[in-house]
Backbone as JSON, one array per atom type, in Angstrom:
{
  "sequence": "MAEKRVYEVVFIVDPDTQEDDVTRLADNLRGVVTDQGGTVTRNEVLGRRQLAYRIGRKNEGVYVLFEVEGSGREIAEMERRMRVNDQVMRYMTVRVDEDRQRAEKLRARRARKAAKRPMAGGGSGSGSARAGGGRGDEGEA",
  "N": [[3.75, 27.8, -0.74], [1.94, 24.79, -1.22], [1.14, 22.14, 1.1], [2.98, 19.06, 1.07], [1.67, 16.03, -0.07], [1.03, 12.49, 0.03], [0.37, 10.15, -2.45], [-1.03, 7.16, -3.81], [-1.07, 5.79, -6.95], [-2.66, 3.65, -9.07], [-2.74, 2.13, -12.16], [-4.29, 0.46, -14.94], [-3.13, -1.04, -17.77], [-3.86, -1.72, -21.18], [-3.68, -5.1, -22.17], [-2.76, -5.77, -24.69], [-0.86, -3.96, -25.36], [2.49, -3.28, -26.13], [5.5, -4.16, -24.28], [7.57, -2.23, -24.2], [6.08, 0.02, -24.84], [4.46, 0.26, -22.61], [6.4, 0.91, -20.72], [7.25, 3.35, -21.82], [4.88, 4.83, -21.56], [4.65, 4.91, -18.74], [6.99, 6.36, -18.14], [6.35, 8.75, -19.41], [4.13, 9.61, -17.89], [5.41, 9.89, -15.43], [7.06, 12.01, -16.07], [5.12, 14.0, -16.4], [4.29, 14.36, -13.75], [6.66, 15.28, -12.51], [7.1, 17.62, -13.96], [5.02, 19.19, -13.06], [5.8, 19.71, -10.5], [5.87, 17.72, -8.6], [7.05, 14.61, -7.08], [7.97, 11.33, -8.0], [8.07, 8.73, -5.94], [8.02, 6.02, -5.94], [7.91, 3.53, -8.41], [6.46, 1.0, -9.97], [6.1, -1.7, -12.16], [3.7, -3.93, -12.04], [3.0, -6.06, -13.51], [1.33, -8.45, -15.72], [-1.95, -9.23, -14.97], [-4.88, -11.04, -13.9], [-8.11, -9.67, -14.37], [-10.72, -8.55, -12.16], [-13.21, -8.28, -13.23], [-14.58, -8.14, -16.54], [-13.25, -5.71, -18.72], [-14.07, -3.87, -21.32], [-14.05, -6.14, -23.14], [-11.76, -7.41, -22.29], [-9.89, -9.64, -20.29], [-7.66, -9.5, -18.74], [-4.94, -7.39, -17.58], [-2.19, -5.03, -17.58], [-0.69, -4.06, -14.7], [0.28, -1.05, -13.11], [2.04, 0.72, -10.64], [2.3, 3.78, -8.98], [3.89, 5.86, -6.59], [3.34, 8.96, -5.39], [4.55, 12.12, -4.42], [3.22, 15.21, -3.69], [1.33, 18.25, -4.35], [-1.22, 17.86, -5.3], [-2.06, 19.02, -7.6], [-0.5, 17.96, -9.65], [-1.48, 15.39, -9.66], [-4.06, 15.72, -10.64], [-3.51, 16.53, -13.27], [-2.15, 14.27, -14.21], [-4.17, 12.34, -14.02], [-5.95, 13.4, -15.87], [-4.49, 13.06, -18.23], [-4.35, 10.26, -18.28], [-7.02, 9.65, -18.59], [-7.59, 10.41, -21.23], [-5.99, 8.77, -22.67], [-5.88, 5.93, -24.69], [-4.66, 3.53, -24.08], [-4.73, 3.18, -21.33], [-6.81, 1.46, -19.27], [-8.17, 1.54, -16.78], [-7.91, 3.56, -13.79], [-6.83, 4.43, -10.49], [-6.63, 6.61, -7.76], [-5.31, 7.12, -4.58], [-5.13, 8.82, -1.53], [-2.6, 8.5, 0.78], [-1.12, 9.48, 2.92], [-2.35, 10.39, 5.32], [-3.39, 8.01, 6.38], [-1.03, 6.6, 6.86], [0.15, 8.23, 8.82], [-1.69, 7.89, 10.89], [-1.4, 5.13, 11.36], [1.24, 5.13, 12.24], [1.01, 6.55, 14.64], [-0.56, 4.74, 16.13], [1.22, 2.58, 16.26], [3.27, 3.72, 17.78], [1.89, 4.18, 20.16], [1.3, 1.55, 20.94], [3.89, 0.64, 21.39], [4.62, 2.24, 23.58], [2.82, 1.29, 25.51], [3.66, -1.36, 25.69], [6.17, -0.98, 26.77], [5.53, -0.08, 29.32], [4.3, -2.28, 30.45], [4.83, -5.03, 32.73], [7.62, -7.31, 32.61], [7.22, -10.48, 31.06], [7.17, -13.93, 32.25], [8.27, -14.48, 34.93], [6.07, -14.7, 36.78], [3.26, -15.22, 39.12], [1.59, -16.92, 37.86], [2.82, -19.16, 36.61], [3.66, -20.7, 38.77], [1.28, -21.48, 40.05], [0.23, -23.13, 38.16], [1.9, -25.33, 38.28], [1.33, -26.25, 40.82], [-1.31, -27.07, 40.57], [-0.96, -29.16, 38.78], [0.43, -30.96, 40.35], [-1.45, -31.82, 42.25], [-3.17, -33.25, 40.68], [-1.59, -35.49, 40.03], [-1.28, -36.7, 42.51], [-3.84, -37.54, 43.08], [-4.21, -39.6, 41.27], [-2.5, -41.61, 42.07]],
  "CA": [[3.63, 26.5, -1.39], [1.02, 23.89, -0.53], [1.79, 21.03, 1.81], [3.19, 17.86, 0.26], [0.86, 14.88, 0.3], [1.48, 11.26, -0.61], [-0.7, 9.46, -3.15], [-0.73, 5.95, -4.58], [-1.82, 5.75, -8.2], [-2.58, 2.37, -9.76], [-3.49, 2.13, -13.41], [-4.27, -0.8, -15.68], [-2.85, -0.81, -19.19], [-4.36, -2.74, -22.1], [-2.69, -6.18, -22.27], [-2.24, -5.85, -26.06], [0.19, -2.97, -25.47], [3.85, -3.83, -26.04], [6.17, -3.86, -23.02], [8.28, -0.95, -24.28], [5.08, 1.07, -24.83], [4.07, 0.42, -21.2], [7.51, 1.65, -20.1], [7.19, 4.71, -22.35], [3.73, 5.46, -20.93], [5.01, 5.17, -17.33], [7.97, 7.45, -18.14], [5.62, 9.96, -19.78], [3.35, 10.05, -16.73], [6.36, 10.35, -14.43], [7.46, 13.34, -16.52], [4.01, 14.92, -16.1], [4.32, 14.63, -12.31], [7.83, 16.1, -12.18], [6.91, 18.95, -14.56], [4.07, 19.93, -12.22], [6.42, 20.01, -9.22], [5.81, 16.57, -7.69], [8.09, 13.6, -7.23], [7.53, 9.94, -7.98], [8.99, 8.05, -5.02], [8.0, 4.58, -6.24], [7.38, 3.24, -9.73], [6.56, -0.45, -10.16], [5.22, -2.38, -13.11], [3.34, -5.14, -11.3], [2.88, -7.14, -14.48], [0.04, -8.84, -16.28], [-2.78, -9.91, -13.97], [-6.29, -11.28, -14.21], [-9.02, -8.64, -13.88], [-11.84, -9.06, -11.37], [-14.34, -8.32, -14.16], [-14.17, -7.76, -17.9], [-13.24, -4.29, -19.09], [-13.93, -3.74, -22.77], [-13.72, -7.45, -23.72], [-10.43, -7.85, -21.83], [-9.92, -10.36, -19.02], [-6.45, -9.23, -17.98], [-4.32, -6.11, -17.86], [-0.86, -4.8, -17.01], [-0.85, -3.15, -13.57], [1.42, -0.18, -12.82], [1.85, 1.43, -9.39], [3.13, 4.96, -8.7], [3.71, 6.57, -5.33], [3.63, 10.33, -5.78], [4.5, 13.18, -3.41], [2.93, 16.47, -4.34], [0.27, 19.09, -3.8], [-2.51, 17.44, -5.83], [-2.17, 19.58, -8.95], [0.1, 17.01, -10.59], [-2.38, 14.24, -9.73], [-5.15, 16.11, -11.53], [-3.0, 16.51, -14.65], [-1.85, 12.88, -14.58], [-5.46, 11.67, -14.24], [-6.49, 13.9, -17.14], [-3.75, 12.38, -19.31], [-4.74, 8.84, -18.32], [-8.4, 9.59, -19.07], [-7.64, 10.56, -22.69], [-5.11, 7.77, -23.29], [-6.61, 4.7, -24.98], [-3.96, 2.38, -23.51], [-5.09, 3.05, -19.92], [-8.18, 0.97, -19.16], [-8.71, 2.04, -15.51], [-6.92, 4.09, -12.86], [-7.34, 4.79, -9.17], [-5.7, 7.38, -6.95], [-5.65, 7.1, -3.16], [-4.23, 9.59, -0.68], [-2.19, 7.55, 1.82], [-0.31, 10.07, 3.98], [-3.1, 10.42, 6.58], [-3.45, 6.65, 6.9], [0.29, 6.25, 7.38], [0.35, 8.95, 10.08], [-2.55, 7.23, 11.87], [-0.76, 3.85, 11.68], [2.45, 5.42, 13.01], [0.58, 6.89, 16.0], [-0.96, 3.5, 16.79], [2.43, 1.81, 16.5], [3.97, 4.36, 18.89], [1.09, 3.94, 21.37], [1.52, 0.15, 21.34], [5.25, 0.54, 21.92], [4.62, 2.82, 24.92], [2.11, 0.37, 26.41], [4.52, -2.54, 25.88], [7.26, -0.59, 27.66], [4.99, 0.05, 30.67], [3.92, -3.6, 30.94], [5.93, -5.79, 33.37], [8.18, -8.36, 31.76], [6.57, -11.79, 31.23], [8.08, -15.03, 32.53], [8.45, -14.85, 36.33], [4.9, -14.31, 37.56], [2.65, -16.25, 39.95], [0.81, -17.79, 36.99], [3.51, -20.42, 36.33], [3.71, -21.47, 40.01], [-0.02, -22.07, 40.32], [0.02, -24.21, 37.18], [2.61, -26.5, 38.79], [0.62, -26.75, 41.98], [-2.48, -27.77, 40.07], [-0.51, -30.4, 38.16], [0.83, -31.87, 41.42], [-2.63, -32.38, 42.87], [-3.71, -34.26, 39.76], [-0.77, -36.67, 40.12], [-1.54, -37.36, 43.8], [-5.14, -38.15, 43.0], [-4.15, -40.8, 40.44], [-1.67, -42.63, 42.71]],
  "C": [[2.74, 25.6, -0.56], [1.79, 22.74, 0.11], [1.88, 19.81, 0.9], [2.35, 16.72, 0.81], [1.37, 13.67, -0.47], [0.26, 10.54, -1.18], [-0.17, 8.17, -3.75], [-1.65, 5.96, -5.78], [-1.58, 4.39, -8.84], [-3.36, 2.52, -11.05], [-3.26, 0.83, -14.16], [-4.14, -0.47, -17.15], [-3.37, -2.0, -19.99], [-3.3, -3.83, -22.29], [-2.1, -6.33, -23.68], [-1.1, -4.85, -26.3], [1.55, -3.63, -25.29], [4.53, -3.37, -24.75], [6.91, -2.53, -23.07], [7.3, 0.22, -24.33], [4.57, 1.33, -23.41], [5.13, 1.23, -20.47], [7.49, 3.1, -20.54], [6.04, 5.49, -21.72], [4.03, 5.82, -19.48], [6.01, 6.32, -17.24], [7.29, 8.78, -18.47], [4.83, 10.5, -18.6], [4.25, 10.52, -15.6], [6.85, 11.76, -14.78], [6.39, 14.38, -16.24], [4.05, 15.32, -14.62], [5.48, 15.56, -11.98], [7.72, 17.5, -12.79], [5.98, 19.81, -13.73], [4.62, 20.21, -10.82], [6.37, 18.87, -8.22], [6.99, 15.64, -7.9], [7.46, 12.22, -7.17], [8.53, 9.18, -7.12], [9.04, 6.55, -5.28], [7.32, 4.38, -7.59], [7.56, 1.75, -9.98], [5.6, -0.88, -11.25], [4.93, -3.74, -12.48], [3.08, -6.32, -12.23], [1.46, -7.42, -14.9], [-0.72, -9.66, -15.24], [-4.2, -10.06, -14.47], [-7.13, -10.16, -13.62], [-10.15, -9.29, -13.09], [-13.09, -9.16, -12.24], [-13.85, -7.81, -15.51], [-14.26, -6.25, -18.08], [-13.03, -4.23, -20.59], [-13.46, -5.01, -23.45], [-12.32, -7.94, -23.35], [-10.58, -8.52, -20.47], [-8.69, -10.11, -18.16], [-5.88, -7.88, -18.4], [-2.96, -6.04, -17.2], [-1.01, -3.72, -15.94], [0.43, -2.36, -13.35], [1.08, 0.63, -11.57], [2.83, 2.59, -9.3], [2.86, 5.39, -7.27], [4.22, 7.98, -5.58], [3.55, 11.24, -4.56], [4.25, 14.48, -4.14], [1.75, 17.17, -3.7], [-1.12, 18.67, -4.27], [-2.73, 17.95, -7.24], [-1.61, 18.61, -9.99], [-0.76, 15.75, -10.72], [-3.52, 14.53, -10.71], [-4.7, 16.05, -12.99], [-2.71, 15.09, -15.11], [-3.15, 12.12, -14.84], [-6.09, 12.12, -15.54], [-5.81, 13.21, -18.31], [-4.13, 10.91, -19.42], [-6.15, 8.69, -18.88], [-8.47, 9.64, -20.6], [-6.78, 9.53, -23.42], [-5.88, 6.46, -23.46], [-5.95, 3.46, -24.38], [-4.35, 2.13, -22.06], [-6.56, 2.66, -19.83], [-8.87, 1.51, -17.91], [-7.56, 2.64, -14.71], [-7.61, 4.42, -11.55], [-6.25, 5.51, -8.4], [-6.21, 7.41, -5.52], [-4.63, 7.93, -2.4], [-3.89, 8.75, 0.54], [-1.44, 8.19, 2.98], [-1.05, 10.1, 5.31], [-3.18, 9.03, 7.21], [-2.11, 6.22, 7.5], [0.58, 6.96, 8.69], [-0.46, 8.29, 11.2], [-1.91, 5.91, 12.31], [0.49, 4.07, 12.53], [2.11, 5.78, 14.46], [0.19, 5.64, 16.77], [0.24, 2.64, 17.15], [3.19, 2.39, 17.7], [3.22, 4.13, 20.2], [1.27, 2.51, 21.86], [2.9, -0.04, 21.95], [5.32, 1.12, 23.33], [3.94, 1.89, 25.91], [2.97, -0.86, 26.69], [5.67, -2.21, 26.82], [6.79, -0.48, 29.11], [4.65, -1.3, 31.29], [5.09, -4.3, 31.62], [6.38, -6.93, 32.46], [7.51, -9.7, 32.06], [7.62, -12.83, 31.6], [8.12, -15.41, 33.98], [7.26, -14.49, 37.2], [4.35, -15.46, 38.37], [1.84, -17.24, 39.11], [1.49, -19.12, 36.75], [3.57, -21.29, 37.57], [2.38, -22.15, 40.29], [-0.31, -23.2, 39.33], [0.72, -25.47, 37.67], [1.87, -27.11, 39.98], [-0.62, -27.53, 41.56], [-2.1, -29.1, 39.46], [-0.13, -31.43, 39.2], [-0.37, -32.53, 42.06], [-3.23, -33.46, 41.98], [-2.94, -35.56, 39.84], [-1.06, -37.43, 41.41], [-2.86, -38.09, 43.77], [-5.11, -39.47, 42.24], [-3.43, -41.93, 41.17], [-2.33, -43.38, 43.77]]
}
């Protein structure tokens, strides 16, 4: 079996589509993913939003976000279904597992460096600041 990868899929549905039709479409696409052996770990309808540019005489659309774990075969089938569906105006799929692994490594490296650093608060920096302040007061008097 191929290694599991994580993808984020965002698609924009025509704003003239009824809310229950948007839900039915999302359920249908979720079924496509599960039939192909993947899992949908996150499913959010982000709601009606303004588009950055007009798509087919429409200024707004209903955004839907999926997070899918799978081998990539289910993504290809889901994209094919979205391509032939008239309700879906645009879609975008991004593989995010590599980015998350990279971010996790950076987070762990920062934590190790922070653990090696001496604790802040009792250094010579605060004493020299007081000494400098004292000289300024003597000069004014």
